[in-house]
TIMI-2910 file (N, C-alpha, C, CB; in pm, 1 decimal, decimal comma, always signed):
<rs>
+----------+----------+----------+----------+----------+----------+----------+----------+----------+----------+----------+----------+------+
!      n_x !      n_y !      n_z !     ca_x !     ca_y !     ca_z !      c_x !      c_y !      c_z !     cb_x !     cb_y !     cb_z ! resn !
+----------+----------+----------+----------+----------+----------+----------+----------+----------+----------+----------+----------+------+
!   +726,2 !  +2409,5 !  +3577,7 !   +848,5 !  +2333,3 !  +3595,9 !   +824,0 !  +2190,1 !  +3551,6 !   +896,4 !  +2338,5 !  +3743,1 !  Met !
!   +920,0 !  +2136,0 !  +3476,5 !   +919,0 !  +1994,9 !  +3439,3 !  +1050,2 !  +1933,2 !  +3487,1 !   +900,2 !  +1976,1 !  +3284,0 !  Ile !
!  +1053,9 !  +1803,1 !  +3488,7 !  +1171,7 !  +1732,5 !  +3538,1 !  +1212,1 !  +1625,1 !  +3438,9 !  +1145,2 !  +1670,8 !  +3677,1 !  Tyr !
!  +1341,5 !  +1605,3 !  +3429,3 !  +1393,4 !  +1498,6 !  +3344,4 !  +1454,4 !  +1393,0 !  +3434,0 !  +1497,9 !  +1552,4 !  +3241,8 !  Glu !
!  +1406,2 !  +1271,0 !  +3418,5 !  +1458,0 !  +1156,3 !  +3491,7 !  +1549,9 !  +1081,2 !  +3397,1 !  +1342,5 !  +1064,0 !  +3545,6 !  Leu !
!  +1676,1 !  +1067,7 !  +3435,6 !  +1773,3 !   +997,0 !  +3352,0 !  +1833,3 !   +882,1 !  +3432,4 !  +1885,2 !  +1093,6 !  +3301,5 !  Arg !
!  +1846,3 !   +767,5 !  +3367,9 !  +1905,8 !   +649,9 !  +3430,9 !  +2020,8 !   +603,1 !  +3343,3 !  +1800,2 !   +535,9 !  +3451,3 !  Val !
!  +2139,5 !   +598,9 !  +3401,8 !  +2258,8 !   +552,9 !  +3331,8 !  +2296,8 !   +416,4 !  +3387,6 !  +2376,5 !   +654,8 !  +3346,6 !  Tyr !
!  +2295,5 !   +317,1 !  +3301,7 !  +2347,0 !   +186,2 !  +3340,2 !  +2493,6 !   +184,3 !  +3301,7 !  +2267,1 !    +68,3 !  +3271,6 !  Arg !
!  +2579,8 !   +170,8 !  +3399,7 !  +2723,9 !   +173,3 !  +3375,3 !  +2769,2 !    +45,4 !  +3307,1 !  +2800,5 !   +192,9 !  +3506,4 !  Ala !
!  +2869,5 !    +57,7 !  +3224,2 !  +2935,1 !    -60,7 !  +3168,3 !  +2995,4 !   -138,9 !  +3284,8 !  +3045,7 !    -21,5 !  +3062,0 !  Ser !
!  +3013,5 !   -266,5 !  +3266,0 !  +3063,0 !   -353,4 !  +3372,9 !  +3187,1 !   -294,4 !  +3440,2 !  +3095,0 !   -492,5 !  +3317,3 !  Thr !
!  +3177,9 !   -276,8 !  +3570,6 !  +3289,7 !   -228,1 !  +3650,6 !  +3313,1 !    -78,0 !  +3645,0 !  +3412,1 !   -296,3 !  +3607,9 !  Gly !
!  +3229,6 !     -2,7 !  +3571,3 !  +3257,0 !   +139,5 !  +3550,2 !  +3171,4 !   +236,4 !  +3631,0 !  +3240,0 !   +170,2 !  +3408,2 !  Asn !
!  +3086,9 !   +187,6 !  +3722,9 !  +3005,9 !   +280,8 !  +3800,7 !  +3092,0 !   +378,5 !  +3881,7 !  +2913,5 !   +203,7 !  +3894,0 !  Leu !
!  +3198,1 !   +335,0 !  +3949,6 !  +3280,9 !   +432,1 !  +4022,8 !  +3338,3 !   +541,4 !  +3931,5 !  +3395,3 !   +359,5 !  +4093,5 !  Pro !
!  +3383,7 !   +504,9 !  +3813,1 !  +3438,7 !   +604,3 !  +3719,8 !  +3329,0 !   +697,5 !  +3668,6 !  +3508,2 !   +534,2 !  +3601,2 !  Ala !
!  +3208,5 !   +645,6 !  +3645,7 !  +3096,7 !   +728,8 !  +3601,7 !  +3059,4 !   +829,4 !  +3710,4 !  +2974,9 !   +641,3 !  +3565,4 !  Leu !
!  +3052,0 !   +783,7 !  +3834,0 !  +3022,6 !   +874,1 !  +3946,0 !  +3129,1 !   +982,8 !  +3958,0 !  +3012,9 !   +795,2 !  +4077,9 !  Leu !
!  +3255,6 !   +944,8 !  +3942,4 !  +3364,9 !  +1041,7 !  +3950,7 !  +3353,8 !  +1145,3 !  +3839,4 !  +3500,7 !   +970,4 !  +3943,4 !  Lys !
!  +3319,8 !  +1101,8 !  +3717,5 !  +3306,3 !  +1195,5 !  +3606,8 !  +3197,1 !  +1298,5 !  +3636,1 !  +3275,4 !  +1120,4 !  +3476,6 !  Arg !
!  +3083,2 !  +1252,7 !  +3687,4 !  +2978,1 !  +1348,0 !  +3722,3 !  +3024,6 !  +1444,9 !  +3830,7 !  +2852,7 !  +1273,9 !  +3768,8 !  Phe !
!  +3084,5 !  +1390,9 !  +3935,6 !  +3124,6 !  +1473,9 !  +4049,7 !  +3232,4 !  +1575,7 !  +4013,6 !  +3174,1 !  +1385,9 !  +4162,5 !  Glu !
!  +3328,4 !  +1536,8 !  +3932,7 !  +3444,2 !  +1623,4 !  +3909,0 !  +3440,9 !  +1700,4 !  +3777,6 !  +3567,5 !  +1541,9 !  +3913,1 !  Thr !
!  +3358,6 !  +1656,9 !  +3681,9 !  +3358,3 !  +1721,3 !  +3549,9 !  +3219,0 !  +1770,1 !  +3510,8 !  +3410,6 !  +1624,4 !  +3443,8 !  Ile !
!  +3125,7 !  +1676,7 !  +3502,3 !  +2993,6 !  +1707,2 !  +3447,5 !  +2922,1 !  +1817,3 !  +3524,1 !  +2908,5 !  +1583,2 !  +3447,0 !  Thr !
!  +2920,2 !  +1809,4 !  +3655,5 !  +2846,4 !  +1908,9 !  +3734,1 !  +2902,8 !  +2049,7 !  +3716,5 !  +2848,7 !  +1871,0 !  +3881,5 !  Leu !
!  +3032,6 !  +2063,1 !  +3701,7 !  +3091,0 !  +2195,0 !  +3675,8 !  +3044,2 !  +2250,2 !  +3540,9 !  +3244,9 !  +2187,2 !  +3679,3 !  Asn !
!  +3036,7 !  +2163,9 !  +3441,3 !  +2989,2 !  +2206,8 !  +3310,2 !  +2839,9 !  +2237,5 !  +3312,5 !  +3019,0 !  +2099,8 !  +3205,5 !  Leu !
!  +2764,0 !  +2161,3 !  +3388,6 !  +2621,8 !  +2192,1 !  +3403,0 !  +2603,1 !  +2330,7 !  +3464,0 !  +2551,9 !  +2085,6 !  +3489,6 !  Trp !
!  +2681,7 !  +2360,7 !  +3564,5 !  +2672,6 !  +2493,2 !  +3628,0 !  +2701,2 !  +2602,4 !  +3525,1 !  +2771,7 !  +2504,3 !  +3747,5 !  Glu !
!  +2801,8 !  +2581,5 !  +3443,8 !  +2836,9 !  +2676,4 !  +3337,7 !  +2718,7 !  +2700,7 !  +3243,2 !  +2958,0 !  +2624,8 !  +3258,1 !  Lys !
!  +2640,1 !  +2594,6 !  +3217,1 !  +2530,4 !  +2603,7 !  +3121,1 !  +2393,4 !  +2623,8 !  +3187,5 !  +2527,3 !  +2478,8 !  +3036,3 !  His !
!  +2392,9 !  +2642,8 !  +3320,0 !  +2267,2 !  +2669,7 !  +3389,1 !  +2175,9 !  +2549,9 !  +3403,7 !  +2194,5 !  +2775,8 !  +3318,3 !  Gly !
!  +2231,6 !  +2430,6 !  +3403,6 !  +2152,3 !  +2308,5 !  +3421,5 !  +2141,7 !  +2280,9 !  +3571,3 !  +2216,7 !  +2186,0 !  +3345,4 !  Ile !
!  +2016,7 !  +2265,0 !  +3619,6 !  +1990,5 !  +2251,8 !  +3762,8 !  +1954,9 !  +2107,2 !  +3799,3 !  +1876,9 !  +2346,5 !  +3805,1 !  Arg !
!  +2041,6 !  +2043,7 !  +3873,6 !  +2012,9 !  +1908,4 !  +3919,2 !  +1926,0 !  +1913,1 !  +4044,4 !  +2143,5 !  +1831,1 !  +3946,8 !  Gln !
!  +1834,2 !  +1815,5 !  +4053,3 !  +1748,5 !  +1801,6 !  +4171,4 !  +1810,3 !  +1700,2 !  +4266,7 !  +1604,3 !  +1758,3 !  +4131,4 !  Val !
!  +1866,9 !  +1592,3 !  +4212,3 !  +1929,1 !  +1490,7 !  +4296,0 !  +1987,3 !  +1378,0 !  +4213,2 !  +1829,0 !  +1435,6 !  +4394,8 !  Gly !
!  +2083,2 !  +1311,3 !  +4273,1 !  +2149,1 !  +1194,8 !  +4213,7 !  +2133,1 !  +1077,5 !  +4308,3 !  +2300,0 !  +1222,9 !  +4184,8 !  Phe !
!  +2116,7 !   +958,0 !  +4251,8 !  +2089,9 !   +840,0 !  +4332,5 !  +2160,6 !   +718,1 !  +4273,1 !  +1938,3 !   +814,9 !  +4343,0 !  Phe !
!  +2208,1 !   +631,6 !  +4360,2 !  +2248,5 !   +497,6 !  +4320,8 !  +2148,6 !   +401,4 !  +4384,1 !  +2397,0 !   +465,4 !  +4364,8 !  Thr !
!  +2141,1 !   +280,8 !  +4331,9 !  +2041,0 !   +184,3 !  +4377,1 !  +2093,7 !   +105,9 !  +4495,9 !  +2001,8 !    +88,8 !  +4263,1 !  Thr !
!  +2021,3 !   +116,6 !  +4607,4 !  +2054,8 !    +40,0 !  +4727,3 !  +1988,6 !    -97,3 !  +4721,2 !  +2010,9 !   +115,8 !  +4855,0 !  Leu !
!  +1860,9 !   -100,2 !  +4683,7 !  +1785,7 !   -224,6 !  +4669,3 !  +1707,8 !   -213,4 !  +4538,9 !  +1689,8 !   -250,7 !  +4793,0 !  Val !
!  +1719,3 !   -313,0 !  +4453,7 !  +1648,7 !   -310,6 !  +4325,9 !  +1707,8 !   -412,5 !  +4230,6 !  +1653,9 !   -171,0 !  +4263,7 !  Gly !
!  +1670,9 !   -398,6 !  +4104,5 !  +1714,2 !   -498,3 !  +4006,4 !  +1859,6 !   -483,3 !  +3965,5 !  +1627,8 !   -490,1 !  +3884,6 !  Thr !
!  +1917,5 !   -363,1 !  +3981,4 !  +2057,2 !   -343,0 !  +3942,7 !  +2122,1 !   -241,4 !  +4034,9 !  +2067,8 !   -296,8 !  +3795,7 !  Ser !
!  +2240,0 !   -273,1 !  +4083,2 !  +2316,9 !   -176,7 !  +4162,6 !  +2428,0 !   -115,4 !  +4077,4 !  +2376,8 !   -244,6 !  +4288,6 !  Asn !
!  +2409,7 !   -121,2 !  +3945,9 !  +2509,1 !    -69,6 !  +3851,3 !  +2452,1 !    +49,1 !  +3773,8 !  +2554,4 !   -180,8 !  +3753,7 !  Asn !
!  +2364,4 !   +127,0 !  +3842,7 !  +2298,0 !   +238,7 !  +3777,8 !  +2315,0 !   +367,8 !  +3856,4 !  +2151,0 !   +208,3 !  +3759,6 !  Glu !
!  +2315,3 !   +476,7 !  +3781,6 !  +2310,3 !   +611,3 !  +3837,2 !  +2180,2 !   +673,3 !  +3786,6 !  +2437,7 !   +697,8 !  +3795,9 !  Leu !
!  +2097,4 !   +719,3 !  +3878,0 !  +1969,6 !   +781,3 !  +3844,2 !  +1973,2 !   +925,5 !  +3892,5 !  +1849,2 !   +703,3 !  +3907,6 !  Thr !
!  +1923,8 !  +1018,0 !  +3809,2 !  +1919,0 !  +1155,8 !  +3854,6 !  +1803,7 !  +1231,8 !  +3792,3 !  +2048,7 !  +1225,3 !  +3823,5 !  Tyr !
!  +1771,7 !  +1345,9 !  +3855,3 !  +1666,1 !  +1436,0 !  +3809,5 !  +1725,5 !  +1572,4 !  +3779,5 !  +1553,5 !  +1447,6 !  +3914,8 !  Leu !
!  +1677,6 !  +1632,2 !  +3671,2 !  +1713,3 !  +1769,4 !  +3634,1 !  +1583,7 !  +1849,9 !  +3629,6 !  +1789,8 !  +1775,0 !  +3495,1 !  Ile !
!  +1587,6 !  +1972,8 !  +3678,5 !  +1471,5 !  +2062,2 !  +3674,4 !  +1484,2 !  +2156,3 !  +3555,6 !  +1458,2 !  +2142,8 !  +3806,6 !  Ala !
!  +1374,5 !  +2170,3 !  +3480,9 !  +1369,2 !  +2260,0 !  +3365,9 !  +1247,1 !  +2350,9 !  +3378,3 !  +1364,9 !  +2179,6 !  +3232,9 !  Trp !
!  +1260,1 !  +2472,5 !  +3331,9 !  +1146,0 !  +2563,8 !  +3326,6 !  +1050,3 !  +2523,0 !  +3214,8 !  +1193,6 !  +2709,0 !  +3306,0 !  Glu !
!  +1103,5 !  +2467,8 !  +3106,6 !  +1022,0 !  +2433,0 !  +2989,6 !  +1101,3 !  +2339,1 !  +2899,0 !   +978,5 !  +2561,1 !  +2911,6 !  Ser !
!  +1033,8 !  +2281,3 !  +2802,3 !  +1102,4 !  +2199,2 !  +2702,5 !  +1198,2 !  +2284,0 !  +2619,5 !  +1000,5 !  +2129,2 !  +2611,0 !  Leu !
!  +1160,8 !  +2409,4 !  +2594,4 !  +1247,9 !  +2499,1 !  +2518,1 !  +1378,4 !  +2524,9 !  +2592,9 !  +1176,3 !  +2632,2 !  +2489,3 !  Ala !
!  +1368,9 !  +2546,7 !  +2724,5 !  +1490,8 !  +2566,6 !  +2803,4 !  +1576,4 !  +2440,4 !  +2799,7 !  +1456,0 !  +2604,0 !  +2949,8 !  Glu !
!  +1513,2 !  +2324,4 !  +2813,1 !  +1588,2 !  +2198,5 !  +2809,8 !  +1663,4 !  +2185,3 !  +2678,5 !  +1494,1 !  +2078,2 !  +2829,5 !  Arg !
!  +1595,1 !  +2211,0 !  +2568,4 !  +1656,8 !  +2199,5 !  +2436,1 !  +1777,4 !  +2292,3 !  +2423,9 !  +1554,2 !  +2231,5 !  +2326,1 !  Glu !
!  +1761,7 !  +2415,7 !  +2465,5 !  +1868,8 !  +2514,8 !  +2451,7 !  +1989,1 !  +2480,6 !  +2540,2 !  +1816,3 !  +2654,4 !  +2486,6 !  Gln !
!  +1963,2 !  +2454,5 !  +2667,7 !  +2074,4 !  +2430,3 !  +2761,5 !  +2141,0 !  +2294,6 !  +2739,5 !  +2024,4 !  +2439,2 !  +2905,3 !  Arg !
!  +2061,4 !  +2190,0 !  +2713,4 !  +2118,9 !  +2056,7 !  +2692,9 !  +2202,4 !  +2053,0 !  +2565,3 !  +2007,8 !  +1950,2 !  +2686,5 !  Trp !
!  +2153,1 !  +2118,6 !  +2459,9 !  +2227,6 !  +2124,6 !  +2333,9 !  +2359,3 !  +2198,7 !  +2353,1 !  +2143,7 !  +2192,9 !  +2224,2 !  Thr !
!  +2356,2 !  +2309,5 !  +2426,6 !  +2479,0 !  +2385,1 !  +2453,2 !  +2578,4 !  +2300,5 !  +2531,8 !  +2447,4 !  +2514,5 !  +2530,1 !  Ala !
!  +2530,8 !  +2227,9 !  +2632,5 !  +2618,2 !  +2140,7 !  +2710,8 !  +2678,0 !  +2030,1 !  +2623,9 !  +2541,0 !  +2079,4 !  +2828,4 !  Phe !
!  +2593,9 !  +1961,0 !  +2548,2 !  +2640,0 !  +1849,5 !  +2465,5 !  +2741,2 !  +1891,4 !  +2359,5 !  +2522,3 !  +1783,7 !  +2398,8 !  Gln !
!  +2732,5 !  +2014,9 !  +2313,1 !  +2824,8 !  +2062,3 !  +2208,8 !  +2942,3 !  +2142,3 !  +2264,8 !  +2749,7 !  +2147,6 !  +2108,7 !  Ser !
!  +2951,0 !  +2154,2 !  +2397,0 !  +3061,4 !  +2226,5 !  +2460,3 !  +3192,7 !  +2150,8 !  +2435,3 !  +3035,7 !  +2243,9 !  +2613,7 !  Asp !
!  +3292,9 !  +2215,6 !  +2378,3 !  +3420,8 !  +2147,3 !  +2351,9 !  +3484,4 !  +2088,4 !  +2477,8 !  +3518,3 !  +2244,0 !  +2287,4 !  Pro !
!  +3465,0 !  +2152,7 !  +2592,6 !  +3519,7 !  +2097,9 !  +2717,4 !  +3453,5 !  +1965,0 !  +2752,3 !  +3501,1 !  +2197,8 !  +2832,8 !  Asp !
!  +3320,9 !  +1953,8 !  +2730,5 !  +3250,3 !  +1828,5 !  +2756,6 !  +3292,6 !  +1721,4 !  +2656,4 !  +3098,0 !  +1850,1 !  +2750,6 !  Trp !
!  +3300,2 !  +1756,8 !  +2530,5 !  +3338,4 !  +1660,4 !  +2427,6 !  +3476,4 !  +1603,1 !  +2458,3 !  +3337,1 !  +1726,2 !  +2287,8 !  Ile !
!  +3567,5 !  +1688,5 !  +2496,8 !  +3703,4 !  +1645,4 !  +2530,9 !  +3705,4 !  +1558,9 !  +2657,2 !  +3794,1 !  +1767,2 !  +2549,9 !  Ser !
!  +3634,6 !  +1602,4 !  +2760,0 !  +3632,8 !  +1528,3 !  +2886,8 !  +3567,7 !  +1391,4 !  +2868,6 !  +3557,8 !  +1608,6 !  +2995,4 !  Ala !
!  +3458,9 !  +1386,6 !  +2792,9 !  +3392,5 !  +1257,9 !  +2770,0 !  +3484,6 !  +1163,7 !  +2692,3 !  +3259,3 !  +1277,9 !  +2693,5 !  Arg !
!  +3550,7 !  +1215,0 !  +2592,0 !  +3642,7 !  +1131,6 !  +2514,2 !  +3755,6 !  +1079,1 !  +2602,9 !  +3700,9 !  +1211,4 !  +2395,3 !  Ala !
!  +3807,8 !  +1164,8 !  +2687,7 !  +3917,6 !  +1124,4 !  +2776,2 !  +3872,0 !  +1018,2 !  +2875,7 !  +3973,2 !  +1246,0 !  +2851,4 !  Glu !
!  +3754,6 !  +1038,2 !  +2937,5 !  +3708,5 !   +942,0 !  +3038,0 !  +3656,1 !   +812,9 !  +2975,9 !  +3600,3 !  +1004,5 !  +3123,2 !  Thr !
!  +3622,5 !   +815,9 !  +2847,5 !  +3578,0 !   +695,2 !  +2776,8 !  +3690,0 !   +630,0 !  +2695,7 !  +3462,1 !   +729,1 !  +2684,9 !  Asp !
!  +3811,8 !   +675,4 !  +2710,1 !  +3920,6 !   +629,2 !  +2623,0 !  +3946,6 !   +478,7 !  +2632,7 !  +4047,3 !   +703,5 !  +2656,6 !  Arg !
!  +3915,7 !   +417,9 !  +2747,9 !  +3934,0 !   +272,9 !  +2762,1 !  +3802,8 !   +197,8 !  +2745,2 !  +3994,9 !   +240,2 !  +2898,2 !  Asn !
!  +3702,6 !   +264,3 !  +2690,1 !  +3569,4 !   +205,8 !  +2672,0 !  +3466,0 !   +295,9 !  +2735,7 !  +3561,9 !    +63,5 !  +2732,4 !  Gly !
!  +3347,5 !   +296,9 !  +2676,8 !  +3241,9 !   +383,0 !  +2728,4 !  +3205,6 !   +346,9 !  +2871,1 !  +3119,2 !   +374,6 !  +2640,2 !  Gln !
!  +3185,9 !   +451,5 !  +2954,0 !  +3147,4 !   +429,1 !  +3093,0 !  +3001,6 !   +385,5 !  +3104,3 !  +3170,6 !   +555,6 !  +3175,2 !  Leu !
!  +2919,5 !   +420,2 !  +3006,3 !  +2778,2 !   +384,6 !  +3010,9 !  +2744,8 !   +280,3 !  +2904,9 !  +2691,2 !   +509,1 !  +2992,0 !  Thr !
!  +2664,3 !   +182,9 !  +2945,9 !  +2617,7 !    +80,9 !  +2852,9 !  +2482,5 !   +119,7 !  +2794,7 !  +2608,6 !    -55,4 !  +2922,5 !  Ala !
!  +2404,3 !   +197,2 !  +2872,1 !  +2269,5 !   +232,7 !  +2830,7 !  +2226,0 !   +357,1 !  +2907,4 !  +2170,7 !   +114,9 !  +2854,5 !  Asn !
!  +2153,2 !   +446,0 !  +2840,1 !  +2097,5 !   +565,6 !  +2903,4 !  +1950,6 !   +573,6 !  +2864,9 !  +2175,0 !   +695,8 !  +2860,4 !  Ile !
!  +1864,7 !   +591,6 !  +2964,8 !  +1723,0 !   +616,2 !  +2937,9 !  +1685,1 !   +749,7 !  +3000,9 !  +1633,0 !   +500,1 !  +2993,2 !  Thr !
!  +1584,7 !   +814,2 !  +2942,7 !  +1536,4 !   +937,8 !  +3003,5 !  +1387,7 !   +954,2 !  +2978,9 !  +1612,9 !  +1058,7 !  +2948,9 !  Asn !
!  +1325,5 !  +1027,3 !  +3068,7 !  +1184,6 !  +1061,8 !  +3059,8 !  +1169,1 !  +1207,0 !  +3101,9 !  +1096,8 !   +967,5 !  +3148,2 !  Gln !
!  +1078,0 !  +1277,6 !  +3037,9 !  +1043,1 !  +1412,4 !  +3080,7 !   +914,0 !  +1399,7 !  +3161,0 !  +1026,9 !  +1511,7 !  +2957,5 !  Ile !
!   +918,5 !  +1445,9 !  +3284,2 !   +807,3 !  +1428,1 !  +3377,3 !   +743,3 !  +1562,1 !  +3411,7 !   +854,9 !  +1357,9 !  +3505,1 !  Leu !
!   +612,5 !  +1561,0 !  +3427,3 !   +538,3 !  +1679,1 !  +3469,2 !   +475,3 !  +1647,8 !  +3603,7 !   +430,1 !  +1720,3 !  +3363,4 !  Gln !
!   +502,5 !  +1728,7 !  +3706,7 !   +445,9 !  +1702,2 !  +3839,2 !   +292,5 !  +1711,6 !  +3838,0 !   +503,7 !  +1800,8 !  +3941,8 !  Pro !
!   +229,6 !  +1631,3 !  +3919,7 !    +85,9 !  +1641,5 !  +3939,9 !    +57,1 !  +1765,4 !  +4023,9 !    +29,5 !  +1513,2 !  +4007,9 !  Thr !
!    -68,1 !  +1806,5 !  +4029,4 !   -104,9 !  +1925,9 !  +4106,4 !    -81,7 !  +1906,2 !  +4255,1 !   -250,5 !  +1962,1 !  +4081,7 !  Val !
!    -77,2 !  +1781,0 !  +4302,3 !    -57,8 !  +1754,8 !  +4445,1 !    +86,5 !  +1718,0 !  +4480,1 !   -150,2 !  +1643,6 !  +4489,4 !  Phe !
!   +177,5 !  +1728,5 !  +4384,6 !   +317,8 !  +1698,6 !  +4408,6 !   +385,2 !  +1813,0 !  +4482,7 !   +390,0 !  +1670,9 !  +4276,8 !  Ser !
!   +474,7 !  +1782,6 !  +4572,8 !   +552,7 !  +1885,7 !  +4641,5 !   +647,7 !  +1955,8 !  +4546,5 !   +630,8 !  +1825,1 !  +4757,2 !  Lys !
!   +671,5 !  +1898,0 !  +4429,3 !   +760,3 !  +1958,1 !  +4331,4 !   +687,1 !  +2047,5 !  +4231,5 !   +834,3 !  +1850,6 !  +4258,1 !  Leu !
!   +557,1 !  +2057,8 !  +4241,1 !   +483,7 !  +2138,0 !  +4142,9 !   +491,7 !  +2286,3 !  +4173,0 !   +338,6 !  +2095,1 !  +4138,1 !  Ser !
+----------+----------+----------+----------+----------+----------+----------+----------+----------+----------+----------+----------+------+
</rs>
């Protein structure tokens, strides 16, 4: 098992809309494509409270490539993203890392 850590920095004033998009649209599409979320987080204390951080669990890099590509090219996602970004993109920046648990991690 590997994990993907993604951090979305919302455009100014758009964190509530970004959270709503994940809750009402994105997660349903992830379920359709078999994408398994581990958890979602907002920053309580830190350098920015305008970020959404989350983890996705993958069996392998090959699974990630197949499922993420299918999700990204899904016409329902393309349409929903365009609609929710119609007044400007909800995200200003997205970073991601693929993480491998250590042998002593509870997630290994």
